Residue, then its C-alpha position, 0 to 999 in steps of 0.5 A: m667820480s674823481t673829476i666831480i670831487k676835484n671840481l667840487s673841491l675848487y669851490f673851497f680851495t684854489k688849484k694851488c691849495v688843492k695840490v698843497y693839501f692833497e698832494n704835498l699834505d702840507f696842512l699848515h701852509a699859511e697862504c692856503f689857509k687864508a685863501t681857504l678861509s676866504k672861500i669858506l667865508g664867501l660861501g657862508i656869506i652867499a648862503g646867509s644872503l639868501l635870507v638877509k632881506v627876507p625879514q624886511i620883505v616879510k615886515i612890509f608884507q605883514n604891515k602892508d606899509s613901507k613907512g620909513i623906507n626911503i625909495y631913493s635909498v633902496l634904488m641906489d642900493l639896487f644900483a650898487i649891488t647890480a653894478m658890483t655883481s655885473y662888474s665881478f661877473v664880467s671880470g671873472f672874479p671867483f663866485s665866492s667873492w660876489g655871489d651874494g650880490v645875486s640874491l641881495g639884488i633880487q631881494t632889493l628889487i622886491i623891496a623897491i617894487l613893494v615900496f612903489h606899490y604901497n606908496g600907490d605907484s603900482a604902474k611905476a613899479t611895473a615899468f621899473l621892473a621891466g626897465y631893470m630886467a632889460i638893462l640887466t639882460a643887456v649887461v649879462s649878455g656882454l653888450a655893456p663894455i667893461n670900462l662902463l661897468w668899471t665906471c659904475q663900480a667906481m660910482n658905487i662908493p659915493i652912491i652907497l654912502i649917499s643911499k645909506f645917509i639918506q636912509a639915516y637922515t630919514n630915520y633921524s627925521n622920523g625919530s624911528t626906523g619905521q619898517l626897517s628890519a633889525i635882522t636885515g640891518f645887522m646882517l648887512f653890516f656883518g656881511s659887508l664887514a666880512r666882504i672886506f677880507t674876501s675882497i682883499q684875498e680873492t680879487g685884490d681889486m681896490t675899488m671893491i675893497v674901498m666899496y666894502l669899507c665904505s659900505t661897512a661904515a655906512n651900515a654901521i650907522i644904520a645898525a647903530q640907529i636901529l639899536y638907539y631907536w629900539n632903546v628909545g622905543t622901549v623906554t617910551s613904552k615903559k613910561k607909558d605903562e607906568a603912567k597908565k598904572k598911576a592913572 
């Protein structure tokens, strides 16, 4: 029983902090406070990530339409998530620092397939799924060298910026955010913001830290557009209602 409790405690505390808290009874240890906060925050992000893109998926399903969602942005986002998760897994980083990538990757993959499908490219969606699963299997099984994974992780920085800017430009061109989910947009922003702290605390990997800094900035632009076009849509709707009443 004690072994089970000890193993469970390592999800919330580092080995050093288990000793500091439960053997030395030092509950005011500053370093352990930051480490524990990072782990709890990371686990919270993982739990939240299970539903981050579900509103987006549901919105596409309900409307049977993927209008306003740029497929290139989705694919680059999927590449970035897959590269980050694979690199972190092979590097042996704590699960609390990257576990959200698993659920986010699955959800992004579903969105990509739905966008292909509702754009009339069901065959392309099937081929893409098969190809993606083959590549993912090769990476997880250790066939991909760590240097290649590090290169892909470093590529995430420009890829994330480009993918978000493509989506932002699509929103600007359409004059709306289309089928983009507001809940998903804001959860992605706050999740990437929290990941800056957990990456500094748990990995110390500069490429991870810079990636989340860029991701937060890019997600902030999308979130701002969601707010802006939401307000524009509300004002336009009110004007139309007033015009109808006058008529």
